C-alpha positions as CSV (number, residue, x, y, z in Angstrom):
1,M,-4.6,-23.5,-3.4
2,V,-1.2,-22.1,-2.4
3,P,1.6,-24.4,-2.9
4,S,3.8,-25.4,-0.1
5,A,7.1,-25.3,-2.0
6,V,8.2,-24.2,-5.5
7,T,11.4,-25.5,-7.5
8,F,12.6,-23.6,-10.2
9,T,14.7,-24.8,-13.0
10,C,16.7,-22.9,-15.6
11,C,18.7,-23.7,-18.8
12,A,20.4,-21.7,-21.6
13,V,18.6,-21.8,-24.6
14,E,18.5,-21.1,-28.4
15,A,15.6,-19.2,-29.7
16,A,16.5,-17.3,-32.8
17,T,13.0,-16.7,-34.3
18,W,11.8,-15.5,-30.7
19,Y,14.6,-13.4,-30.5
20,H,14.4,-11.7,-33.7
21,R,10.8,-11.0,-33.2
22,H,11.1,-9.7,-29.6
23,I,14.7,-8.0,-29.5
24,E,16.4,-7.4,-32.8
25,C,13.1,-6.1,-34.3
26,W,13.9,-2.8,-32.4
27,T,16.8,-2.1,-34.6
28,T,14.6,-1.9,-37.9
29,L,13.9,1.3,-39.2
30,R,10.3,2.0,-39.6
31,S,9.1,4.9,-42.0
32,D,12.6,6.2,-41.3
33,Y,12.3,6.6,-37.7
34,S,14.5,4.5,-35.2
35,F,13.1,2.7,-32.3
36,S,16.4,1.2,-31.3
37,A,16.0,2.8,-27.7
38,G,13.2,0.1,-27.2
39,R,15.9,-2.7,-27.6
40,T,17.3,-1.6,-24.3
41,V,14.1,-2.1,-22.5
42,A,13.3,-5.3,-24.3
43,V,16.6,-7.1,-23.6
44,N,16.2,-6.1,-19.8
45,T,12.8,-7.6,-19.5
46,V,11.8,-10.9,-18.4
47,W,9.5,-12.3,-21.2
48,D,6.8,-14.8,-21.2
49,A,7.7,-17.6,-23.7
50,T,7.0,-21.1,-25.0
51,V,10.2,-22.9,-24.6
52,N,10.5,-26.2,-26.6
53,P,12.8,-29.1,-25.9
54,E,14.9,-28.5,-29.1
55,F,15.8,-25.1,-27.6
56,L,17.9,-26.4,-24.8
57,L,21.8,-26.3,-25.1
58,A,22.8,-28.1,-22.0
59,P,21.0,-30.1,-19.2
60,P,18.8,-28.0,-17.1
61,A,19.9,-27.2,-13.5
62,N,17.7,-26.9,-10.5
63,L,17.7,-23.9,-8.3
64,P,17.2,-24.0,-4.5
65,T,13.5,-25.1,-3.3
66,I,11.7,-22.3,-1.7
67,S,9.4,-23.1,1.0
68,L,6.3,-20.9,0.7
69,S,5.4,-21.3,4.3
70,T,8.7,-19.8,5.5
71,L,9.3,-17.2,2.6
72,P,13.0,-16.2,2.4
73,E,14.1,-12.5,2.9
74,S,13.2,-9.7,0.4
75,R,16.2,-10.7,-1.9
76,F,16.7,-14.3,-3.3
77,S,19.7,-15.2,-5.5
78,S,21.0,-18.4,-6.8
79,H,23.8,-19.7,-9.2
80,A,23.7,-22.4,-11.9
81,S,26.2,-23.6,-14.4
82,F,25.5,-25.7,-17.7
83,P,28.0,-27.9,-19.5
84,V,27.2,-27.1,-23.2
85,E,26.1,-30.4,-24.9
86,R,25.5,-29.2,-28.7
87,A,27.0,-26.4,-30.8
88,G,24.6,-23.4,-31.2
89,T,23.9,-19.9,-30.2
90,V,22.6,-18.7,-26.7
91,H,20.1,-16.2,-26.9
92,G,18.9,-16.4,-23.1
93,I,18.1,-18.4,-20.2
94,A,14.7,-20.1,-19.8
95,A,13.2,-21.0,-16.5
96,W,10.3,-23.0,-15.4
97,F,8.9,-24.7,-12.2
98,K,7.7,-27.4,-10.0
99,A,5.4,-26.7,-7.4
100,T,4.3,-28.9,-4.6
101,L,0.5,-28.5,-3.7
102,V,0.5,-31.1,-0.9
103,E,2.7,-33.9,-0.4
104,G,2.8,-36.2,-3.2
105,V,0.9,-33.9,-5.3
106,E,3.1,-31.8,-7.9
107,I,2.5,-29.4,-11.0
108,T,5.1,-28.4,-13.5
109,N,5.4,-26.4,-16.8
110,S,8.8,-28.0,-17.7
111,P,9.1,-28.4,-21.4
112,L,10.6,-31.9,-20.8
113,D,7.5,-33.1,-18.7
114,A,4.7,-34.7,-20.9
115,S,2.2,-34.1,-18.2
116,R,3.1,-30.3,-18.0
117,I,0.5,-27.6,-17.5
118,A,0.0,-25.1,-20.3
119,W,1.6,-22.2,-18.6
120,D,4.3,-20.2,-20.5
121,H,8.0,-20.1,-19.3
122,A,10.3,-17.4,-18.2
123,L,12.9,-16.1,-20.7
124,F,15.8,-13.9,-19.6
125,P,17.4,-12.6,-22.9
126,I,20.9,-11.6,-23.3
127,D,22.1,-8.5,-25.3
128,Q,24.4,-10.2,-27.6
129,P,23.7,-13.9,-28.5
130,V,26.9,-15.9,-28.2
131,E,27.9,-18.9,-30.1
132,V,28.8,-22.0,-27.8
133,A,30.3,-25.5,-28.8
134,P,30.5,-28.8,-26.5
135,G,33.0,-28.3,-23.7
136,N,32.1,-24.7,-23.0
137,R,30.4,-23.9,-19.7
138,I,27.6,-21.3,-19.2
139,D,27.5,-19.8,-15.7
140,V,24.3,-17.9,-14.6
141,L,23.5,-15.8,-11.8
142,L,19.8,-14.8,-11.0
143,R,18.7,-12.5,-8.5
144,L,15.2,-11.2,-7.3
145,D,14.7,-8.3,-5.2
146,T,11.4,-7.7,-4.0
147,L,10.0,-4.1,-3.4
148,T,7.0,-2.5,-1.9
149,R,5.6,-2.2,-5.4
150,G,6.7,-5.1,-7.8
151,A,10.1,-6.5,-7.9
152,V,13.5,-6.3,-9.9
153,W,15.2,-9.4,-11.5
154,T,18.9,-9.2,-12.2
155,W,20.6,-11.8,-14.4
156,Q,24.4,-12.5,-15.2
157,V,25.4,-14.8,-17.9
158,Q,28.9,-15.8,-18.4
159,V,30.4,-18.4,-21.4
160,V,33.9,-19.9,-20.8
161,D,35.8,-22.3,-23.0
162,E,37.5,-25.6,-21.8
163,A,40.4,-23.6,-20.5
164,G,38.5,-21.3,-18.6
165,T,38.7,-18.5,-20.7
166,R,35.7,-15.9,-20.6
167,L,34.1,-15.7,-24.0
168,S,31.3,-13.4,-22.9
169,D,29.9,-11.8,-20.0
170,S,26.2,-10.3,-20.2
171,R,24.6,-8.6,-17.2
172,H,20.8,-7.3,-17.2
173,S,18.4,-6.0,-14.9
174,T,14.5,-5.3,-15.1
175,F,15.6,-2.0,-13.5
176,H,16.8,-0.6,-16.8
177,S,13.4,-1.5,-18.2
178,L,11.4,0.6,-15.8
179,L,10.0,3.6,-17.5
180,I,10.3,6.0,-14.8
181,D,11.7,9.6,-14.7
182,R,14.2,11.2,-12.6
183,D,11.4,13.0,-10.2
184,G,9.5,9.7,-10.0
185,L,12.7,7.7,-8.9
186,K,13.5,10.6,-6.4
187,R,9.8,9.9,-4.9
188,Q,10.6,6.3,-4.3
189,S,13.6,7.1,-2.1
190,P,13.1,6.2,1.7
191,D,14.5,9.8,2.4
192,F,12.3,11.6,0.1
193,A,10.4,14.3,1.8
194,P,7.2,15.4,-0.2
195,R,6.1,18.9,-0.2
196,L,2.4,20.0,-0.3
197,S,0.8,21.9,-3.3
198,D,-1.5,24.5,-2.7
199,R,-4.3,22.1,-2.8
200,G,-2.5,19.9,-0.5
201,H,-2.2,22.8,2.0
202,I,-6.1,23.4,1.7
203,A,-6.8,19.7,2.6
204,A,-4.2,19.8,5.5
205,T,-6.1,22.8,6.8
206,I,-9.5,21.2,6.6
207,A,-8.3,17.8,8.3
208,R,-6.9,20.1,11.1
209,L,-10.1,22.1,11.5
210,I,-12.3,18.9,11.4
211,G,-9.7,17.2,14.0
212,E,-10.2,20.5,16.3
213,G,-14.1,20.0,16.1
214,S,-15.1,22.3,13.4
215,G,-17.9,21.4,11.2
216,L,-17.6,21.3,7.3
217,E,-19.4,24.7,7.1
218,E,-16.8,26.1,9.4
219,A,-14.0,24.7,7.5
220,A,-15.3,25.9,4.2
221,A,-15.7,29.3,5.4
222,E,-12.0,29.2,7.0
223,I,-10.2,28.0,3.6
224,A,-12.3,30.4,1.6
225,R,-10.8,33.3,3.9
226,Q,-7.2,31.8,3.8
227,F,-7.2,31.0,0.0
228,P,-9.3,33.4,-1.8
229,S,-7.3,32.9,-5.0
230,L,-7.8,29.1,-5.2
231,M,-11.5,29.2,-3.7
232,P,-13.0,32.3,-5.1
233,S,-16.5,31.1,-4.0
234,G,-18.3,29.6,-1.1
235,R,-19.7,26.9,-2.8
236,Q,-16.6,25.7,-4.2
237,A,-15.1,25.8,-0.8
238,E,-17.8,23.6,0.5
239,M,-17.6,21.1,-2.2
240,F,-13.8,20.9,-1.5
241,A,-14.4,20.5,2.2
242,M,-17.1,17.8,1.8
243,R,-14.7,15.9,-0.7
244,V,-11.8,16.0,1.8
245,A,-13.9,14.9,4.6
246,A,-15.3,11.9,2.8
247,E,-12.1,10.8,1.4
248,S,-10.5,10.9,4.9
249,A,-13.3,9.0,6.2
250,A,-13.2,6.4,3.6
251,A,-9.3,6.2,3.9
252,L,-9.9,5.5,7.8
253,G,-12.5,3.0,7.2
254,S,-14.8,5.3,9.2
255,P,-18.3,6.5,8.3
256,R,-18.8,10.1,6.6
257,P,-18.9,12.6,9.3
258,P,-22.8,14.0,9.8
259,L,-23.7,17.3,8.1
260,S,-24.6,20.0,10.7
261,K,-28.1,21.4,10.6
262,A,-26.7,24.4,8.6
263,E,-24.7,22.2,6.2
264,A,-27.9,19.8,5.7
265,A,-29.8,23.0,4.7
266,A,-27.0,24.2,2.4
267,A,-27.1,21.0,0.6
268,H,-30.6,20.9,0.4
269,A,-31.0,24.1,-1.3
270,R,-28.3,23.4,-3.6
271,E,-30.0,20.1,-4.5
272,Q,-33.3,22.2,-5.1
273,G,-31.3,24.6,-7.4
274,N,-30.1,21.9,-9.5
275,A,-33.4,20.1,-10.1
C-alpha cells in the first residue's frame, strides 16, 4: 500500500560507538596501509542505523509533511532547529518518518514510539563531532535532489551558543560519496555528445540497412565489405547482424524480424555443422 502522506522528523544525536565503527575506523592503519580516503566517502553517506531515545540531545523537530498524491518538485529542502537539552557530543542528525496509509491509520519508526515498526533510521554524520551544552542551538538544513538515476542528499549542521556565535559549521553531500570518475561524470551531463565506437558504427549501419528494407543477409554482406578488419569472416558478420536486429526488436517491443529463405538456409546449415 502506498501511503497518502509522509512526515519526516529529525534530531541531533550522540552516537559515539556508532561513529567510531563507521567513520573513525577509516583512520586506523591496517597492515601499514592507510584507508583514510574512505572516511570522506563514509562521512558523506546517509547511513541506516538504529537510534535509541538516549541518543537524542534535543527535542525532535518535524519537517513539512509530503503529500504523495501531489509529489513536490525534484528538489525538496527543509530547515530545523534544536535547543540543546543536555551536555553531550553531536555526531550527526538522525531522521525517521510517520506515514499515513489511510485516514486514521499511521505507521512510524520513531524511536520514541512504543508501537514503532522495526525499520532502521537514517543517520546523517558530520565530519567533526561537536561538544554542546544546554543553551546551545543546533540548526540543520536538509535537501534532497532527485535525479534520473537515484538522488543526492545534502545536509548542513551548525551549532551556535546563547550569544549567537557560531561554534561549528558542517556541510555534506552524498555527491562526495559517489565513486565516479571524470569521464563518467561527463557522460551524465545534458550536453554530453557521445561518439560511436567502431562496433557502434557497424550497428548503426545495420540498423540503417534494415530500415531501408535490406535483409540480414544483405546487411551482413555490406558490413563485411565496409569493415573487413572488424568483420573478417562472413559468419561473424551474419552473427553480429542477427544480434543487432534482435536487440533492436526487443528494445522496440516488436517481434524479431523473420529470416529470409537464404538466411534460414544459412542458419540451418550452421546448426547442422554444429550438431
